[in-house]
C-alpha positions as CSV (number, residue, x, y, z in Angstrom):
1,M,95.9,125.9,144.0
2,N,95.1,122.4,145.1
3,H,94.8,119.4,142.7
4,S,91.0,119.7,142.6
5,D,91.2,123.4,141.7
6,A,93.7,122.7,139.0
7,M,91.5,120.1,137.5
8,D,88.6,122.5,137.6
9,S,90.6,125.2,135.9
10,A,91.8,122.8,133.2
11,G,88.3,121.6,132.6
12,A,87.1,125.2,132.3
13,K,89.7,126.0,129.8
14,A,88.9,122.9,127.8
15,A,85.2,123.8,127.9
16,G,86.0,127.3,126.8
17,S,88.1,126.0,123.9
18,D,85.3,123.6,122.9
19,F,82.8,126.5,123.0
20,K,85.1,128.6,120.8
21,R,85.4,125.8,118.3
22,A,81.7,125.3,118.2
23,L,81.0,129.0,117.9
24,G,83.6,129.3,115.1
25,H,82.0,126.4,113.3
26,L,78.7,128.2,113.3
27,A,80.0,131.8,112.8
28,A,82.8,131.4,110.3
29,P,80.8,130.4,107.2
30,A,78.4,133.3,107.7
31,V,81.2,135.8,108.3
32,I,83.2,134.6,105.3
33,S,80.2,134.8,103.1
34,A,79.4,138.3,104.3
35,A,83.0,139.4,103.7
36,R,82.8,138.2,100.1
37,I,79.7,140.3,99.6
38,V,80.6,143.5,101.5
39,T,84.3,143.9,100.6
40,P,83.8,144.6,96.9
41,L,81.2,147.2,97.7
42,T,83.8,149.1,99.7
43,S,86.5,148.8,97.1
44,R,86.4,152.1,95.2
45,G,86.8,151.7,91.4
46,V,87.3,148.0,91.4
47,K,84.6,145.6,90.3
48,I,84.8,141.9,90.8
49,A,82.9,139.3,88.8
50,W,83.1,135.7,90.0
51,F,82.9,132.6,87.8
52,D,82.9,129.0,88.9
53,V,83.9,127.7,85.5
54,W,86.3,129.0,83.0
55,N,84.5,130.5,80.0
56,S,84.8,132.7,76.9
57,T,84.5,135.9,78.9
58,L,87.6,134.9,80.9
59,D,89.4,133.8,77.8
60,Q,88.9,137.3,76.3
61,A,90.0,139.0,79.5
62,L,93.1,136.9,79.7
63,D,94.1,137.8,76.1
64,V,93.8,141.5,77.0
65,L,96.1,141.2,80.0
66,P,99.9,141.0,79.6
67,A,101.2,137.4,79.7
68,I,103.2,136.2,82.7
69,P,106.9,136.5,81.8
70,G,108.0,133.2,80.5
71,C,104.5,131.7,80.5
72,D,102.2,132.5,77.6
73,H,98.4,132.7,77.9
74,D,97.9,129.2,76.5
75,L,100.2,127.6,79.1
76,Y,98.6,129.6,81.9
77,R,95.2,128.3,80.8
78,E,96.4,124.8,81.8
79,L,96.2,125.9,85.4
80,T,92.6,127.2,85.1
81,Q,91.1,123.9,83.9
82,P,88.8,122.0,86.3
83,T,90.2,119.4,88.6
84,S,88.7,117.4,91.5
85,V,89.4,120.5,93.7
86,Q,87.1,123.5,93.8
87,K,88.2,126.5,91.7
88,R,86.9,130.0,91.3
89,H,87.9,132.8,88.9
90,A,87.7,136.5,89.8
91,L,87.8,139.0,87.0
92,A,88.7,142.5,88.3
93,T,87.9,145.5,86.2
94,E,88.4,149.3,86.6
95,S,86.5,151.7,84.3
96,G,85.3,148.6,82.3
97,R,88.8,147.4,81.6
98,P,90.3,144.1,82.9
99,T,93.1,144.8,85.5
100,A,93.6,141.3,87.0
101,L,92.3,137.8,86.5
102,I,92.8,135.8,89.7
103,S,92.1,132.1,89.5
104,L,92.0,130.4,92.9
105,R,92.1,126.8,94.2
106,R,90.4,125.9,97.4
107,R,92.6,124.8,100.3
108,R,91.3,124.2,103.8
109,R,89.4,127.4,104.8
110,Y,91.2,129.7,102.4
111,W,92.2,130.0,98.7
112,E,95.6,129.9,96.9
113,P,96.4,131.1,93.4
114,V,96.3,128.3,90.9
115,A,99.9,129.1,89.9
116,Y,101.1,128.5,93.4
117,Q,103.1,125.2,93.8
118,S,103.5,125.0,90.0
119,L,105.1,128.3,88.9
120,S,107.0,130.0,91.6
121,G,106.7,133.7,92.2
122,V,103.4,134.2,90.3
123,I,100.1,135.3,91.8
124,A,98.0,136.1,88.7
125,P,97.9,137.8,85.3
126,T,97.5,141.6,85.8
127,S,97.8,144.9,84.0
128,S,100.1,146.2,86.7
129,P,101.3,145.3,90.3
130,A,99.1,148.1,91.7
131,G,96.1,146.8,89.9
132,L,96.8,143.3,91.2
133,G,97.0,144.7,94.8
134,R,93.7,146.5,94.4
135,A,92.0,143.4,93.0
136,L,93.3,141.1,95.8
137,H,91.9,143.5,98.4
138,A,88.5,143.7,96.6
139,L,88.0,139.9,96.5
140,G,86.5,139.5,100.0
141,V,88.1,136.1,100.4
142,E,91.3,135.0,102.1
143,V,94.1,134.3,99.7
144,R,97.4,132.8,100.8
145,V,100.7,132.5,98.9
146,E,102.9,130.6,101.4
147,A,106.3,131.0,99.7
148,G,108.2,132.0,96.6
149,L,107.3,135.7,96.2
150,D,109.9,138.5,96.0
151,K,109.9,141.6,98.2
152,S,107.6,143.5,95.8
153,V,104.7,141.6,97.5
154,V,105.1,144.1,100.4
155,D,103.9,146.9,98.1
156,L,100.6,145.0,97.6
157,K,99.9,145.6,101.3
158,P,98.9,142.1,102.4
159,R,97.3,141.5,105.8
160,S,100.6,139.8,106.8
161,Y,103.8,138.7,105.2
162,W,107.0,136.9,106.2
163,S,110.4,136.0,104.9
164,P,111.8,132.7,106.3
165,D,115.3,131.5,105.7
166,N,115.6,129.9,102.3
167,Y,118.5,127.5,101.7
168,R,120.6,128.0,98.6
169,V,123.6,126.4,97.0
170,D,126.1,128.8,95.4
171,L,127.1,126.8,92.3
172,Q,129.8,129.3,91.3
173,G,131.8,128.5,94.4
174,D,133.2,125.4,96.1
175,Y,129.8,124.5,97.6
176,E,130.9,121.1,98.8
177,A,133.5,122.8,101.1
178,L,130.6,124.4,103.0
179,W,129.0,121.0,103.7
180,S,129.7,119.5,107.1
181,R,132.2,116.7,107.2
182,N,129.5,114.2,108.2
183,H,127.3,115.4,105.3
184,R,130.1,115.0,102.7
185,K,130.6,111.5,104.1
186,N,126.9,110.7,103.7
187,V,126.9,112.0,100.1
188,R,129.9,109.8,99.2
189,K,128.2,106.7,100.7
190,A,124.9,107.4,98.9
191,R,126.8,107.7,95.6
192,Q,128.7,104.5,96.2
193,R,125.5,102.6,97.1
194,C,123.4,103.8,94.3
195,D,125.9,104.0,91.4
196,E,126.7,100.3,91.6
197,F,123.5,99.4,89.8
198,M,121.4,102.6,89.2
199,R,121.4,105.1,86.4
200,L,120.3,108.7,86.1
201,R,117.7,109.7,83.5
202,V,116.9,113.3,82.5
203,D,113.6,114.7,81.1
204,D,111.5,111.7,80.5
205,V,107.8,112.5,80.4
206,G,106.9,109.3,82.2
207,D,109.2,110.2,85.0
208,L,107.3,113.5,85.5
209,E,104.1,111.5,86.2
210,W,105.8,109.2,88.6
211,C,107.2,112.1,90.5
212,C,103.9,113.9,90.9
213,T,102.1,110.7,91.8
214,Q,104.7,109.8,94.4
215,W,104.5,113.3,95.9
216,S,100.7,113.0,96.2
217,R,101.0,109.7,98.0
218,V,103.5,110.9,100.5
219,W,101.6,114.1,101.4
220,E,98.0,113.3,100.9
221,S,97.2,112.8,104.6
222,N,99.1,115.8,105.7
223,D,97.0,118.5,107.4
224,A,98.5,121.2,105.2
225,E,96.5,119.8,102.2
226,E,99.2,120.8,99.8
227,T,98.2,118.0,97.4
228,V,95.2,120.1,96.2
229,A,97.7,121.2,93.6
230,A,98.6,117.7,92.4
231,E,96.5,117.6,89.2
232,D,97.4,121.1,88.2
233,R,101.1,120.4,88.7
234,L,101.2,117.4,86.4
235,R,99.1,118.9,83.7
236,F,100.9,122.3,83.7
237,W,104.5,120.8,83.9
238,R,103.7,118.3,81.2
239,A,102.4,121.0,78.8
240,F,105.3,123.3,79.7
241,M,108.0,120.7,79.0
242,K,106.5,119.7,75.7
243,R,106.7,123.3,74.4
244,Q,109.8,124.7,76.0
245,T,113.0,125.1,74.0
246,A,116.6,125.7,74.9
247,D,115.9,129.5,74.6
248,S,112.8,129.5,76.9
249,P,113.3,131.9,79.8
250,I,111.6,129.4,82.1
251,Q,112.3,125.7,81.8
252,F,111.3,122.6,83.7
253,H,113.5,119.5,83.9
254,T,113.2,116.2,85.6
255,L,116.0,113.9,87.0
256,H,115.2,110.4,88.1
257,L,117.3,107.6,89.6
258,L,116.4,104.3,88.1
259,D,116.8,100.7,89.3
260,G,116.5,99.1,85.8
261,D,113.3,100.7,84.6
262,R,111.9,101.4,88.1
263,P,112.2,105.0,89.4
264,T,113.6,105.1,93.0
265,A,113.9,108.9,93.5
266,G,113.2,112.0,91.4
267,T,113.1,115.8,91.2
268,V,111.2,118.4,89.2
269,L,113.3,121.5,88.7
270,M,112.2,125.0,87.6
271,C,115.0,126.9,86.0
272,Q,114.9,130.7,85.5
273,D,117.4,133.6,85.5
274,G,120.4,131.5,86.3
275,A,118.7,129.8,89.2
276,V,117.4,126.3,89.7
277,L,114.5,125.7,92.1
278,G,113.6,122.3,93.5
279,Q,109.8,122.2,92.9
280,C,109.3,118.5,93.8
281,I,111.7,116.1,95.4
282,V,110.5,112.5,96.1
283,R,111.8,109.0,96.7
284,D,110.5,105.4,96.9
285,P,110.6,104.5,100.6
286,E,111.5,100.9,99.7
287,Y,114.9,102.2,98.6
288,D,115.6,104.3,101.7
289,G,118.3,101.9,102.9
290,L,120.3,102.9,99.8
291,W,120.0,106.6,100.6
292,V,118.4,107.4,97.2
293,G,117.1,110.7,98.6
294,V,120.6,111.9,99.3
295,R,121.8,110.7,95.9
296,I,119.1,112.4,93.8
297,M,119.7,115.7,95.7
298,Q,123.4,115.5,95.0
299,A,122.8,114.6,91.3
300,S,120.3,117.5,90.9
301,I,122.8,120.0,92.3
302,E,125.6,118.5,90.2
303,W,123.4,118.7,87.1
304,A,122.6,122.3,87.7
305,A,126.3,123.2,88.2
306,S,127.2,121.4,85.0
307,A,124.5,123.3,83.1
308,A,126.2,126.6,84.2
309,Y,123.4,127.7,86.5
310,R,124.5,130.1,89.3
311,Q,122.5,128.8,92.2
312,F,120.3,126.0,93.4
313,D,117.4,127.1,95.6
314,L,116.1,124.5,98.0
315,G,113.3,126.7,99.5
316,S,112.5,127.0,103.1
317,G,111.4,124.5,105.9
318,Q,112.4,120.9,106.3
319,D,115.6,120.4,108.3
320,Y,117.5,118.4,105.7
321,K,117.9,121.5,103.5
322,Q,120.3,123.0,106.0
323,S,122.7,120.2,105.2
324,W,122.9,121.2,101.5
325,G,122.7,125.0,101.4
326,Q,123.3,128.3,103.2
327,P,120.4,130.4,104.6
328,V,119.5,133.4,102.6
329,A,116.6,135.9,102.8
330,G,114.6,137.5,100.0
331,R,111.7,135.1,99.5
332,Y,108.3,136.0,100.9
333,G,105.0,134.5,101.8
334,A,101.8,136.6,102.2
335,I,98.2,136.5,103.2
336,F,95.5,138.7,101.8
337,R,92.5,138.6,104.2
338,P,89.4,140.7,104.7
339,L,89.0,142.5,108.1
340,A,86.0,140.4,109.1
341,V,87.9,137.2,108.5
342,S,90.9,138.5,110.4
343,A,88.6,139.1,113.4
344,L,87.7,135.3,113.3
345,Y,91.4,134.5,113.7
346,R,92.0,137.1,116.3
347,F,89.3,135.7,118.6
348,G,90.3,132.1,118.0
349,L,87.3,131.2,115.9
350,L,89.3,129.9,113.0
């Protein structure tokens, strides 16, 4: 193929790609709307009622359903409240009885459960896992839970699921011995630089707000649009921390590194069943030269170990996590998607 032919071929591919995008822009909304209408009609025994605003009907249904373990109904309601991001609530019933109440938050072209990014491992209140699975398949919309689920999600028969490596620190062993020599050196340097004039503060309500705001600023322009959960995170975590006790099966804690009264780095930690999960980890870029990010990670792991937790879960993704923990399997992400919407992806229209 000569140079001219190659250019013609590249141009044809580009034109074809542009045509697909244009076609997808036109076709996708119609297909997605049709799927939302048709799918419930083909879901035997499951009826879906949609609501744009939380109301007394949903309140009554929620009270009938079992509470999420560790999170009572009133706390869960914090996640259903309006924010600047679109939300919809789907009440699933079978034989007139509520079987699932799936509150969703809009993210890009799909939806995510309102609990996602705030309460790990939770999709929605339900009468049973099987009932939740039937309800998810009857929605007629695409729902994604990108991480944090256990293997039982496979039984819900999602359109697709995956289990990436998660990074975990075993707090019952000599975890520092597993760090590379270079990483141990960096941790020592960060501690020396920060501890000369900074102090660590635990569980201050104002620090929670700073952490959530800083997280939003860092990620607001990211294509993944994770910050659609920002308002829900702050409201839910604040309410949870005000009500939790030392005996609560789920607890949230904050750790912040302070220069005087100014936060320089912070974490929001979810603690459950002997494990600590890093839900939100942020730093002030103006303090990067002092390695405050390294110091707050080390302080969070050290705090978890001193509180007798068994493990510190860093989650998946982001290369820096490999320096702190060992890869483990067992956490899943999943997509629930109608067949018609799957066809849009298959033909490159979404």
